[in-house]
SENU-457332 format. One record per residue (C-alpha): residue in one letter; x, y, z. Coordinates in steps of 0.2 Angstrom, whole numbers. Layout:
{resn:a, east:X, north:Y, up:Z} .
...
//
This chain:
{resn:m, east:553, north:271, up:53} .
{resn:l, east:552, north:261, up:39} .
{resn:l, east:572, north:259, up:41} .
{resn:m, east:571, north:250, up:57} .
{resn:y, east:554, north:242, up:52} .
{resn:e, east:565, north:234, up:40} .
{resn:l, east:580, north:230, up:51} .
{resn:a, east:572, north:222, up:63} .
{resn:r, east:560, north:212, up:49} .
{resn:t, east:580, north:204, up:41} .
{resn:g, east:585, north:202, up:61} .
{resn:e, east:601, north:198, up:64} .
{resn:d, east:609, north:202, up:47} .
{resn:f, east:618, north:217, up:40} .
{resn:t, east:609, north:225, up:29} .
{resn:s, east:616, north:241, up:19} .
{resn:l, east:604, north:258, up:16} .
{resn:t, east:602, north:253, up:-5} .
{resn:e, east:592, north:235, up:1} .
{resn:v, east:582, north:246, up:14} .
{resn:s, east:579, north:259, up:2} .
{resn:r, east:574, north:250, up:-13} .
{resn:t, east:562, north:238, up:-1} .
{resn:q, east:552, north:254, up:7} .
{resn:k, east:556, north:264, up:-12} .
{resn:v, east:563, north:277, up:3} .
{resn:s, east:576, north:288, up:-4} .
{resn:q, east:597, north:281, up:1} .
{resn:g, east:599, north:300, up:5} .
{resn:y, east:584, north:303, up:18} .
{resn:l, east:593, north:283, up:27} .
{resn:e, east:610, north:290, up:28} .
{resn:q, east:602, north:308, up:37} .
{resn:i, east:590, north:296, up:47} .
{resn:v, east:603, north:282, up:54} .
{resn:r, east:614, north:292, up:62} .
{resn:p, east:604, north:299, up:77} .
{resn:l, east:597, north:279, up:78} .
{resn:r, east:615, north:274, up:81} .
{resn:e, east:620, north:290, up:94} .
{resn:s, east:605, north:283, up:100} .
{resn:g, east:610, north:267, up:102} .
{resn:l, east:597, north:258, up:92} .
{resn:v, east:604, north:251, up:78} .
{resn:q, east:624, north:247, up:75} .
{resn:g, east:634, north:251, up:57} .
{resn:k, east:648, north:237, up:51} .
{resn:r, east:658, north:243, up:37} .
{resn:g, east:663, north:233, up:21} .
{resn:f, east:659, north:217, up:11} .
{resn:g, east:643, north:213, up:24} .
{resn:g, east:644, north:227, up:32} .
{resn:g, east:627, north:239, up:32} .
{resn:y, east:618, north:241, up:48} .
{resn:k, east:607, north:229, up:62} .
{resn:l, east:596, north:234, up:77} .
{resn:a, east:607, north:237, up:93} .
{resn:k, east:595, north:226, up:101} .
{resn:p, east:580, north:213, up:99} .
{resn:a, east:567, north:224, up:91} .
{resn:g, east:552, north:220, up:109} .
{resn:k, east:564, north:230, up:117} .
{resn:i, east:561, north:247, up:104} .
{resn:t, east:548, north:254, up:104} .
{resn:v, east:539, north:271, up:91} .
{resn:g, east:541, north:280, up:102} .
{resn:e, east:563, north:279, up:107} .
{resn:i, east:561, north:278, up:87} .
{resn:v, east:554, north:297, up:85} .
{resn:r, east:564, north:300, up:99} .
{resn:a, east:579, north:299, up:92} .
{resn:a, east:576, north:303, up:74} .
{resn:e, east:565, north:320, up:78} .
{resn:g, east:566, north:325, up:92} .
{resn:p, east:556, north:326, up:107} .
{resn:v, east:534, north:323, up:102} .
{resn:a, east:524, north:336, up:107} .
{resn:p, east:508, north:345, up:100} .
{resn:v, east:515, north:362, up:101} .
{resn:q, east:529, north:371, up:104} .
{resn:c, east:528, north:377, up:123} .
{resn:l, east:530, north:359, up:129} .
{resn:h, east:546, north:355, up:118} .
{resn:e, east:558, north:357, up:136} .
{resn:d, east:569, north:367, up:127} .
{resn:f, east:559, north:381, up:124} .
{resn:s, east:562, north:393, up:140} .
{resn:h, east:553, north:404, up:130} .
{resn:c, east:530, north:404, up:130} .
{resn:d, east:519, north:423, up:132} .
{resn:c, east:505, north:412, up:140} .
{resn:p, east:500, north:416, up:154} .
{resn:d, east:506, north:406, up:170} .
{resn:d, east:490, north:395, up:172} .
{resn:c, east:486, north:393, up:152} .
{resn:r, east:473, north:381, up:154} .
{resn:a, east:478, north:378, up:134} .
{resn:r, east:495, north:371, up:142} .
{resn:l, east:486, north:360, up:153} .
{resn:v, east:475, north:351, up:138} .
{resn:w, east:492, north:348, up:124} .
{resn:q, east:498, north:343, up:138} .
{resn:k, east:488, north:331, up:140} .
{resn:v, east:486, north:327, up:122} .
{resn:g, east:506, north:323, up:121} .
{resn:d, east:503, north:310, up:137} .
{resn:a, east:493, north:301, up:126} .
{resn:i, east:505, north:302, up:109} .
{resn:e, east:518, north:297, up:122} .
{resn:g, east:509, north:284, up:130} .
{resn:v, east:506, north:277, up:110} .
{resn:l, east:522, north:280, up:103} .
{resn:n, east:529, north:272, up:119} .
{resn:s, east:519, north:255, up:121} .
{resn:i, east:523, north:251, up:102} .
{resn:t, east:537, north:242, up:98} .
{resn:l, east:547, north:235, up:84} .
{resn:r, east:541, north:215, up:88} .
{resn:d, east:522, north:222, up:86} .
{resn:l, east:524, north:229, up:70} .
{resn:i, east:532, north:216, up:61} .
{resn:e, east:519, north:204, up:69} .
{resn:g, east:504, north:215, up:66} .
{resn:a, east:497, north:219, up:83} .
{resn:g, east:500, north:239, up:82} .
{resn:y, east:489, north:238, up:72} .
{resn:k, east:475, north:224, up:76} .
{resn:q, east:468, north:235, up:89} .
{resn:e, east:464, north:247, up:79} .
{resn:k, east:456, north:241, up:65} .
{resn:e, east:445, north:229, up:79} .
{resn:d, east:440, north:249, up:85} .
{resn:v, east:434, north:255, up:67} .
{resn:s, east:417, north:258, up:63} .
{resn:h, east:408, north:260, up:47} .
{resn:e, east:392, north:264, up:53} .
//
Protein backbone atom coordinates (compact mmCIF):
# COMPACT_ATOMS: atom_id res chain seq x y z
CA UNK A 1 0.00 0.00 0.00
CA UNK A 2 2.83 2.40 0.85
CA UNK A 3 4.42 1.84 -2.56
CA UNK A 4 1.19 2.68 -4.36
CA UNK A 5 0.58 5.67 -2.09
CA UNK A 6 4.04 7.02 -2.85
CA UNK A 7 3.60 6.52 -6.60
CA UNK A 8 0.26 8.32 -6.43
CA UNK A 9 1.81 11.13 -4.41
CA UNK A 10 4.64 11.65 -6.91
CA UNK A 11 2.27 11.82 -9.88
CA UNK A 12 3.35 11.16 -13.45
CA UNK A 13 7.07 10.94 -12.72
CA UNK A 14 8.82 7.59 -12.60
CA UNK A 15 10.00 6.92 -9.05
CA UNK A 16 12.75 4.48 -8.12
CA UNK A 17 12.18 1.82 -5.50
CA UNK A 18 15.21 3.25 -3.69
CA UNK A 19 13.36 6.55 -3.35
CA UNK A 20 10.15 4.85 -2.21
CA UNK A 21 12.14 2.81 0.31
CA UNK A 22 13.79 5.92 1.71
CA UNK A 23 10.61 8.01 1.82
CA UNK A 24 8.24 5.35 3.16
CA UNK A 25 10.78 3.51 5.35
CA UNK A 26 10.06 0.13 3.72
CA UNK A 27 12.83 -2.27 2.74
CA UNK A 28 13.80 -2.18 -0.91
CA UNK A 29 13.80 -5.98 -1.00
CA UNK A 30 10.14 -6.05 0.01
CA UNK A 31 9.28 -3.40 -2.58
CA UNK A 32 11.01 -5.44 -5.28
CA UNK A 33 8.85 -8.44 -4.36
CA UNK A 34 5.58 -6.53 -4.22
CA UNK A 35 6.02 -4.48 -7.39
CA UNK A 36 5.91 -7.55 -9.63
CA UNK A 37 2.27 -8.56 -8.93
CA UNK A 38 1.26 -4.89 -9.07
CA UNK A 39 2.85 -4.59 -12.51
CA UNK A 40 1.30 -7.88 -13.68
CA UNK A 41 -2.12 -6.64 -12.54
CA UNK A 42 -1.75 -3.50 -14.63
CA UNK A 43 -1.59 -1.15 -11.66
CA UNK A 44 1.97 0.12 -12.21
CA UNK A 45 4.25 0.70 -15.18
CA UNK A 46 8.00 0.26 -15.05
CA UNK A 47 10.82 1.89 -16.98
CA UNK A 48 14.43 0.69 -16.96
CA UNK A 49 17.57 2.77 -17.16
CA UNK A 50 18.35 6.38 -16.39
CA UNK A 51 15.27 8.19 -15.11
CA UNK A 52 13.52 4.86 -14.71
CA UNK A 53 11.44 3.49 -11.94
CA UNK A 54 7.72 3.00 -11.52
CA UNK A 55 4.55 5.03 -11.83
CA UNK A 56 0.84 4.35 -11.67
CA UNK A 57 -0.61 2.78 -14.82
CA UNK A 58 -3.86 4.73 -14.43
CA UNK A 59 -5.06 7.76 -12.46
CA UNK A 60 -5.04 7.50 -8.66
CA UNK A 61 -8.79 8.06 -8.60
CA UNK A 62 -9.30 4.92 -10.68
CA UNK A 63 -7.29 2.56 -8.45
CA UNK A 64 -9.01 1.20 -5.34
CA UNK A 65 -7.40 -0.13 -2.21
CA UNK A 66 -9.25 -3.38 -2.95
CA UNK A 67 -7.48 -3.75 -6.31
CA UNK A 68 -4.12 -3.18 -4.65
CA UNK A 69 -4.74 -5.66 -1.84
CA UNK A 70 -6.01 -8.36 -4.22
CA UNK A 71 -3.04 -7.85 -6.57
CA UNK A 72 -0.48 -7.93 -3.78
CA UNK A 73 -2.02 -10.40 -1.34
CA UNK A 74 -4.65 -12.38 -3.26
CA UNK A 75 -8.33 -12.69 -2.44
CA UNK A 76 -9.64 -10.97 0.65
CA UNK A 77 -11.37 -13.55 2.83
CA UNK A 78 -11.48 -13.63 6.64
CA UNK A 79 -11.40 -17.46 6.67
CA UNK A 80 -9.79 -19.97 4.31
CA UNK A 81 -13.00 -21.75 3.27
CA UNK A 82 -14.23 -18.55 1.57
CA UNK A 83 -11.34 -18.50 -0.91
CA UNK A 84 -12.51 -19.41 -4.42
CA UNK A 85 -9.59 -21.79 -4.88
CA UNK A 86 -10.20 -23.61 -1.56
CA UNK A 87 -11.89 -26.87 -2.48
CA UNK A 88 -11.85 -28.70 0.84
CA UNK A 89 -14.01 -27.56 3.72
CA UNK A 90 -15.07 -29.86 6.53
CA UNK A 91 -18.03 -27.67 7.42
CA UNK A 92 -21.58 -28.95 6.85
CA UNK A 93 -23.47 -27.68 3.80
CA UNK A 94 -25.72 -25.54 6.02
CA UNK A 95 -22.81 -24.02 7.96
CA UNK A 96 -24.04 -20.83 9.64
CA UNK A 97 -20.54 -19.70 10.53
CA UNK A 98 -19.66 -19.59 6.83
CA UNK A 99 -22.64 -17.28 6.25
CA UNK A 100 -21.37 -14.92 8.96
CA UNK A 101 -17.82 -14.94 7.60
CA UNK A 102 -19.13 -14.35 4.07
CA UNK A 103 -20.92 -11.21 5.28
CA UNK A 104 -17.76 -10.09 7.08
CA UNK A 105 -15.75 -10.67 3.91
CA UNK A 106 -18.29 -8.75 1.81
CA UNK A 107 -18.12 -5.83 4.26
CA UNK A 108 -14.32 -5.79 4.10
CA UNK A 109 -14.42 -5.89 0.29
CA UNK A 110 -16.94 -3.06 0.29
CA UNK A 111 -14.70 -0.84 2.38
CA UNK A 112 -11.54 -1.66 0.41
CA UNK A 113 -13.32 -1.07 -2.90
CA UNK A 114 -14.76 2.26 -1.74
CA UNK A 115 -11.38 3.91 -1.10
CA UNK A 116 -9.16 5.06 -3.96
CA UNK A 117 -5.54 6.13 -3.92
CA UNK A 118 -6.80 9.67 -4.58
CA UNK A 119 -8.88 9.42 -1.38
CA UNK A 120 -5.77 8.42 0.57
CA UNK A 121 -3.78 11.34 -0.83
CA UNK A 122 -6.57 13.76 0.01
CA UNK A 123 -7.13 12.17 3.43
CA UNK A 124 -10.75 11.24 2.64
CA UNK A 125 -10.22 7.61 3.62
CA UNK A 126 -9.56 8.66 7.20
CA UNK A 127 -11.84 11.66 7.73
CA UNK A 128 -15.05 9.64 8.22
CA UNK A 129 -13.32 7.18 10.53
CA UNK A 130 -12.12 9.97 12.82
CA UNK A 131 -15.58 11.55 12.94
CA UNK A 132 -17.16 8.24 13.98
CA UNK A 133 -14.81 7.63 16.92
CA UNK A 134 -16.30 8.33 20.33
CA UNK A 135 -14.06 8.83 23.36
CA UNK A 136 -16.66 8.36 26.10
